[in-house]
Structure formats: C-alpha cells, structure tokens
N, C-alpha and C positions, 0 to 999 in steps of 0.2 A: 503493499499500499504506500509506503514511503516513496517509492519511484513514481507513483501515479498522482499523488497529491502533495502540494508543498507543505501545507499545514492542515492538521484536523483539530477541531477544538471540541471538547467534551465538557460537560458540568461536573462538578465534584461529586454529585450523587451517582452519576454513572460510573465515574472512577471507583468510587466506594463499592458499588454493585459488582462491577466486572473483577476489579483486582482484589480489593480488601475482603468482601464476603465470598466472591467467587474463586479464590485463589486455588489454581490447580486445575481449573475448568478451562475448555478451549478459549483462548483470547486473553486470558488473564496475564500470563507472563509477557505475551507480546505487547499488550497495552501498557504494562509497566515499563518495559524496555523502550517503547515509543515516547513515553512521557520523560523517561530520563534522557533520551536523545534529544528531545526538545521538538520534534516535529508533530507530537500530538500534545496540545496544551490544555490544561485545565483551566476554564474560565468561569467565574461565578456568574449566576444569573443576577441581573440588577434588580428586577422587580420580583423578589421572592413571593410577595402577596399574590401577584398576579398567577405565578406558577401554582401556589396553594389553590388558587380559585379554579384553575384548569383541573387540577388533581381531584378536587371534591365534586366540581360540576361534571366531569367526565368519568368519574370513578376509576382513576388510573393510578398506578404508583408514581411517587413524586419524581423519581429519576426520569420517568417518561414525560411528565408535565414540565419539569425543567429543560428537557430536551427541546421541547416545542417553544418554551419561552425563550430560551437561549437563541433558538433559530429566528425567532421574532425580533430579538434585540441585535442579532449580528447580520442577519440577511446572507446567509452562506450559499455557495453555489448549488449545494443539494444538502439533504439531511440523511444521515446515514441511520437507517432503521429497519429491522427486519419484523419487528412486532406490529401487528396489524393496527392496533389502537394509536400507535405513534404514526404510522404511515397514512392512516385516514385523516388525522389532525393536520399533518403536514400538507397533504393534499388540499384540505380546506382552505389552508393558506397560500396554496399555489406555489409551493415549494416542490423542487425536483427531489426525487427520492432515489437512494441507492441502498441496496441491501448487500448482504455478503456475496450473493450470486452476481449481482450487477457490478461489484468490484472485481470479480473474476473475469467477468466479460470484458470490462475495461482494460484489465490485464492483458487479456488476449489480443485485444484490438490494437493495444500499443506494443504488441510483440515482447511483453515483458514475461510473460509465461506461454507455455505451448497449450494447445486445447487438451492434450492427454494429461497434462498437469493440472489443468483446471478441473477435468473430470475427477481426478484423484483426489483434489482437495475436497470436492463435494461428497465423495464417498467417505473421505475421513471425517469430515462434519457429521454426516449422518450416522457414522459409526460412533461417534462421541456422544451422540444424543441430540444433536442439533436437529430441530424439526423444521421440515419445509413441506408445503403442500404438493401434491402430486401435480397440480395445475402449474405451480411455480417451477417446479422441477422440469416439466415437460417444455416450458417456455424456455428455460435456460438450455436445454439440450438442443432445441430447434434453433436457438440463436447460434450455438456452437456449430451446429450444422450448417447454417448459412455461411459462417466464417470459414468453414473448411473449404467451401467451394470457391473462395477467392484465390 
C-alpha cells in the first residue's frame, strides 16, 4: 500500500481497534509498522461530538463514526472501508471508497503486484477469517480477468 498511496490517515480509535485490541490479527503488525514509518498518520477527529452523534444515530461503533467524521473534515481522495456501514455512510457523502480488494486491484493496475499474487492475498485473507461476500469476490475476480486480457 505504501507504493500506491503517499499518505494514509486514520483516527486513533481505528489504530486502537486494529493494533491495540486486534494485535496478532491480519493487518495489526502492518498498521503499526506503517505508523512507525510515517506514511500512515494518526489524525484526531476535530469534532468528536459530531462523531458521537453519528455513532448514536446510525448505531455504529465509534471507530466507524470517527472514520466518517474524519473524512468529512479532511476530504480525502477516498475512504478505506470494508465494513458495509462505513461504505454506505461514505457513499451518502459522495466519497470514493476502497476496500482491501480495491487496493489489490490498484496494485495490479500499477503493476506493483501480479494477478496471481493478488489472488494469493485474497486466499490468505479468507483463510485468516476475513469475510467478503460472494458478490464482491466475483467482482474482484472479474476485474482481474479483464486485467489479464490487457
């Protein structure tokens, strides 16, 4: 991901969820390393009350509400989100969205990883318990198939 995007920002609650609480799970060590290297930055939400309102109104976890509020405050190129509740809120605000599979596709498009490596990554994600719908998975493989034909 470092080769794809100059800087990624996350809120402290996401860091806590992924690295502190989720230590040892897929992505935890990579996120901690990326923060240490400086290309993933932890940025606090300015309007925490608004984030709390989002969490309460939409009945979502605070980390997800803060992700949406941080996006509203920073207007990023896209919002990194795999969870449906974050994706739908980001879409309501007209943000572009990337999930893990979208990042793999971007890597293939920029020739940073091969199609076979992208497929291996998805198998590894699924083996580690990462959930994805059959619909999303089919779309991912269809995109890879179209990229193979280039």
